[in-house]
C-alpha positions in Angstrom: 16.5 102.9 157.6 15.7 99.9 160.0 12.6 98.2 159.3 10.6 96.0 161.9 6.9 95.2 160.7 4.9 98.3 161.0 8.0 100.6 162.3 10.3 102.6 160.3 13.4 104.1 161.9 15.8 106.6 159.5 19.1 106.1 160.5 21.6 109.5 161.0 19.1 111.6 162.3 18.7 110.6 165.6 19.9 107.9 168.5 17.2 105.6 169.4 16.5 104.3 172.5 16.4 100.5 173.5 14.5 100.3 177.3 15.5 97.3 179.2 12.5 95.1 180.2 14.2 92.2 182.2 11.0 89.7 182.9 13.0 87.7 185.5 13.7 86.8 188.9 17.8 86.6 188.6 19.1 89.8 186.3 21.5 91.1 187.3 20.7 95.0 187.8 17.2 94.7 188.5 15.9 90.8 188.4 12.5 90.2 190.0 11.4 94.0 189.6 9.4 93.7 186.5 8.6 89.9 186.8 4.4 90.2 187.0 3.1 90.8 183.7 1.6 94.2 185.7 4.9 95.3 186.3 5.9 94.6 183.2 3.2 96.6 181.3 3.6 99.7 184.0 7.4 99.6 183.9 7.0 99.7 179.8 4.9 102.5 179.7 6.7 104.2 181.7 9.7 103.7 179.5 7.6 104.5 176.9 7.1 107.7 178.5 9.9 108.5 179.1 10.7 108.9 175.5 12.3 104.5 174.7 11.9 104.1 171.4 12.0 100.6 171.3 11.1 98.2 174.5 13.3 94.8 174.7 11.4 92.3 176.7 13.7 89.7 178.1 12.8 86.2 180.5 16.1 84.2 180.2 19.0 86.1 181.8 22.3 86.5 180.5 24.0 87.2 183.7 27.2 85.9 184.5 26.4 83.0 186.4 22.9 82.4 185.2 21.4 79.6 184.3 19.6 79.4 181.0 16.7 78.5 180.8 15.3 75.9 178.0 13.3 76.6 175.7 9.9 75.7 177.0 10.8 77.2 180.4 11.6 80.2 178.7 8.0 80.3 176.6 6.5 79.3 180.0 7.8 82.6 182.0 7.7 84.7 178.8 3.7 84.0 177.9 2.2 86.1 180.6 4.2 89.4 179.6 3.7 88.9 175.7 0.0 88.7 177.0 0.0 91.9 178.9 1.9 94.0 176.2 -0.5 92.7 173.5 -1.6 95.8 171.7 -0.5 98.4 174.5 2.8 100.1 173.4 2.9 102.5 170.4 7.0 101.4 169.9 8.1 98.4 168.8 8.2 95.3 171.1 11.7 93.3 170.5 12.0 89.9 172.3 15.5 89.0 173.8 16.3 85.5 173.3 17.8 82.3 172.0 15.4 80.4 171.0 13.5 80.7 167.3 10.4 79.0 168.7 10.4 82.0 171.8 10.3 84.2 169.5 7.9 82.8 167.0 5.4 82.9 169.8 6.2 86.7 170.2 6.2 87.7 167.0 2.6 86.3 166.8 2.1 88.4 169.8 2.8 91.7 168.2 6.5 91.5 168.8 8.2 93.7 166.2 12.1 92.5 166.7 14.2 89.4 167.5 17.2 90.5 169.4 18.9 87.0 169.1 21.6 86.6 171.9 22.6 83.5 170.9 25.9 85.4 169.1 25.6 83.9 165.4 23.1 84.8 162.5 20.4 81.8 162.6 19.2 81.1 159.6 15.5 79.8 161.5 15.5 83.4 163.2 16.7 84.9 159.8 13.3 83.2 157.9 11.1 83.9 160.9 12.4 88.0 160.6 11.5 87.7 157.1 7.8 85.8 157.3 6.7 88.5 159.6 8.8 91.5 158.3 10.6 92.2 161.6 13.9 93.6 162.7 16.6 91.4 163.9 19.2 91.6 165.5 22.4 89.8 165.4 24.7 89.8 168.3 28.6 89.2 168.8 28.6 86.4 171.8 30.8 83.7 170.5 30.8 81.8 174.2 28.3 83.7 176.6 29.2 86.0 179.9 31.1 83.5 181.6 33.7 83.0 179.2 36.6 85.7 178.0 37.5 84.7 174.6 41.4 85.0 173.1 40.7 86.7 170.0 43.6 86.0 167.7 43.1 88.5 165.1 41.8 91.2 167.4 37.9 91.3 169.1 37.3 93.7 166.6 38.4 92.3 163.3 35.9 89.2 164.7 33.1 91.4 165.4 33.3 92.9 162.0 33.9 89.1 160.4 30.0 88.2 162.7 28.9 91.0 161.2 30.2 90.4 157.2 29.3 86.9 157.4 25.9 88.0 158.6 25.3 90.2 155.3 26.2 87.6 153.3 23.7 84.9 154.8 21.1 87.0 155.0 21.3 88.0 151.8 21.2 84.3 150.5 17.9 83.8 152.8 16.3 86.5 151.3 15.9 88.7 154.6 16.2 92.2 153.5 19.4 94.6 154.4 16.9 97.2 156.2 15.4 94.1 158.6 19.3 94.0 160.0 20.9 95.4 163.3 24.4 94.9 164.6 24.8 94.5 168.3 28.6 94.6 169.4 27.6 92.4 172.7 29.3 94.0 174.7 30.0 92.1 177.8 30.0 89.0 176.2 33.3 87.0 175.7 35.4 89.4 176.1 37.5 90.8 178.5 37.6 94.2 180.2 39.8 95.5 177.6 38.5 94.2 174.8 35.1 96.1 175.8 37.2 99.3 176.1 38.9 98.6 172.5 35.5 97.6 171.0 34.3 101.9 172.0 37.5 102.8 170.9 37.1 101.3 167.5 32.9 101.5 166.9 33.4 103.2 163.8 35.2 99.7 162.3 31.9 98.0 162.6 29.5 100.4 160.9 28.2 98.9 158.1 25.7 101.2 155.6 22.4 100.7 155.4 22.2 98.8 159.2 21.9 99.9 162.2 24.6 99.5 165.0 23.1 98.7 168.8 25.6 99.4 171.4 24.4 97.7 174.9 26.8 99.0 177.8 24.3 99.8 180.8 25.2 98.6 184.1 27.7 96.3 183.1 30.6 94.8 184.8 33.3 96.8 182.7 31.7 100.4 183.5 31.9 98.8 187.1 35.7 98.4 186.8 36.5 102.1 184.9 34.0 103.3 187.2 35.1 101.4 190.6 31.2 101.3 191.0 30.8 97.7 192.9 26.8 98.8 192.5 25.2 97.7 189.6 22.2 100.2 190.0 24.3 103.1 190.2 26.5 102.8 187.5 24.3 104.9 185.5 27.0 107.9 185.2 28.9 105.1 183.6 27.0 104.1 181.5 25.9 107.7 179.7 29.9 108.3 179.1 30.5 104.8 177.8 27.3 105.3 175.0 28.4 109.1 174.9 31.5 108.0 172.9 29.4 105.4 171.2 27.5 107.8 169.8 30.2 109.8 168.3 31.0 106.8 166.5 28.2 106.4 164.6 25.7 104.2 167.1 22.0 104.2 166.1 20.4 102.5 168.9 21.7 102.4 172.7 20.0 100.0 174.8 19.7 101.3 178.9 18.1 100.5 181.8 17.8 104.1 183.0 15.5 105.4 179.9 15.1 108.9 181.1 18.7 109.3 181.4 19.5 108.1 178.6 16.8 110.3 176.3 18.5 113.6 177.8 22.0 112.1 177.2 21.4 111.6 173.7 19.5 114.5 172.8 22.6 116.5 173.8 25.0 114.0 172.2 22.7 114.4 168.7 23.1 117.8 168.9 27.0 117.7 169.2 27.7 114.6 166.8 24.7 114.8 164.4 24.8 118.5 164.5 20.4 118.4 165.8 18.6 121.4 165.6 21.4 123.5 163.6 
């Protein structure tokens, strides 16, 4: 069970869809399309209607080459979106951020999940999750999207060790295991081959009772594998990657194309989780 404030998502029953809401002018796929409060609310409600189980709001682009905002800059940008969304959604709102100060403001505005993209277990973030009863996503991201790190013992082993450390640190800080979620960080600090290696060995990154999040949507490795240079046209390749992830036990997939992902996940769940039998 993944617990996020008033929401509880049972694990193993089906795949959950996290819809991307980029409140940015410069995200790699849809930057500038939803970066007014009205556009953000409209798109969030549209994704919810299409079947999104979680809406993931981010105001700080993590694309390769992006300028990372300071906490103050991110707060200034995200505040109008949080105000527009407050009380409007019937699914959990996740906030995608590096900063505890931003997470706190989002939680006070009704967010249910902290999606921490800093790349490590952050005790301050965990304390906020504990205080508000929120979900806390720990993402593998040692050095951002612009740098490929070399992993002496392999990328899968490196990610597994981060997740094991996160489990220990969560216990030390008193954060319930049910509030944790692990994101393998596809596309961050990883080579093309690393991303494929993760998807081929995803079962090694599953921990009982902790949801596993996979976010392949429209990323560069999809473009390399498919030969599609336009990120907006990579949804079919995204479906292929996410179907492989679901087959290996992924619980949540983070996507731009919610309607397509919902349909694909339903079919994948019938095949791999034997839904409907």
